[in-house]
C-alpha positions, 0 to 999 in steps of 0.5 A: 942384641941391639943393632948399632944403627939402631943406637946410632939412630937413638942418639942422633936424635938425642942429640938433634932434641939438645940442638933444638931446645930452646933457652932462650930468657922467656916463654919458651925457656925449655920448650924444643922449636921445631922447624917444620910445620905440624905434619903432612901432606894435610899442612904445608911443611915449609908453612913456619915451626912451632914450639909444640906442646907434645913435642915436650912431653915426648922430647922431655921424656926422651931426655929424662930416659937417657939420662938416666941410662947415661947418668947423663946430669945434664939431660935430666936437667934438659928434661926436667926443664922441658916439663917445667914449661909445659905445664905453663902452657895448659890450658885454664880448662886442662887442655892443650892447644893442637899448635899447627904452625906458627903458634896458630891454634887448630881449628878443625870444626871452622867454629873460630872458637878455642879448641883443645886436642886429645892427642895433644894433651895425651902426648904431653901426659905420656910423657909427665906421667912416666918420667914422674914413675921413671924418678923425675922430681914430684913437683907440685906443678906436675901434679896439678897438672896431671889433675887438670888434664885428667879432669878435662877428659872426663869432661869431654866424654861425649855422651858422658859414660859412653867412653867416647873421648874426641880427638878435639872439643866439639868433633862429632866423630868416634876417632878411635886413636883419640880414645885410647890416647885418652885411656893411656893417658887417664891410666897413667894419671890414675897411676903416677897420682897414686904411686908418685903423690898417693893419692887414689883417684879413681874418676880416672882409672874409670874413664880409662877403663869405658874408653878401653870395653868401647874401643875393643868392640870397634876393631874390625874382623881383619884386626884393624882399628879403623881411623874413625869407628867404621871407617878408615883402614889404616895401618898407622892408627891401629898401631897407635891404638895398639900402642895405647892399649898396650902402654894402658895396661902395662902402667897400670900399678896392680893386677886388680887394676889391669885385669879389671881395665878390659877382660883379660881374653879379650884384650889377648885376642884384641892383640893377636888380630892387630898383630896379624893384620900389621905383619900383614902390611910389612913387605918383604924388603921392609916397607909397609903396604901403604897402598892397600891398607891406608887411607889416612894422611898418615900414609908414607910417615916414618913415623909410622914404620917406628911404631909399627915396629914397636907395637909387634915386638910387644905383642910376640910372636915369631911372625910379629918379632920378623916383620917388626925387623924388617920394618927396622932394617928398612927404617934403619936404611933410609938414614940421612946423613945427619944420622936421624931418620927421613919424616917420609918414606918418599919424596923430600927429605925431611928430617927437622920436625921435633915432636916426630923424632922425639917420639921415634926415640920412644918408639925405638926404645920404650918398652922394647 
């Protein structure tokens, strides 16, 4: 049985997304306005919000699935408007800028050059491809967006054929969640093109296959997938890598593709090890054991609670499911007066960050 407070939280997120969707005539029609900055503590929450492309990807999918479940045409119309907006924001290269604050693109490497983000593209593609597979009208502009994004991913693989896809253009690091975001997105692009548009583009599948196989080799013996190769113990990014892995495998259309993206025994072992690590990071009261297990700036994010609960439930097993229930119990106990989950498990109560709320809606409902 689904807990009533979980249903109420998801309903509150849907209502928030409806409130913050921008239908002002002009360039942001259909986007979601996020009052708060991109993420903290790396950046100041109060530095100014933005219309994030990734928020449209997750928000559009969340509203589309909610609209279908409720038979609510208005929610489906809103979802379609979000996707119609986000395809117009795609860079000519096929990527998307990782918008930080007040519509300023990121410049992680301090080059002063245009810099598209693997993570930003991947949340857009996760939303669009999955909505198409769930019945979103298959417009030509969506087809073009998927094609261009797929080719952009392949253009940044470095070295070519390695399965290494950087976090952003010109990044010098082998970043595991960027790899698996790419693997999931390429699998989703391949599947949506094949199932919805009748086009089989095997180069996208092979890109997914390369990065999944490469990234599985970087898992630590304790089950953690570090933030970068051999660097940075992390609950958050272990969960994110596993979420992408599960999505990639489950999205692929046939056993031939699912079984070949990586050896089934390798996937099973990776999930088993990750489940052991993640469940061991959950305290008896449902809080995450951050201090000894998180070196990234995602420390204390409530987003991680929802994400980790999602993957533990999907991995399955008595211990993993019990840990997921503790995580959800704690997270839901922290609901704000608005009904929304706070962004962090400590400090100032912040709720109005559209992309994080939209992501959490997916983590709480999709795939479980």
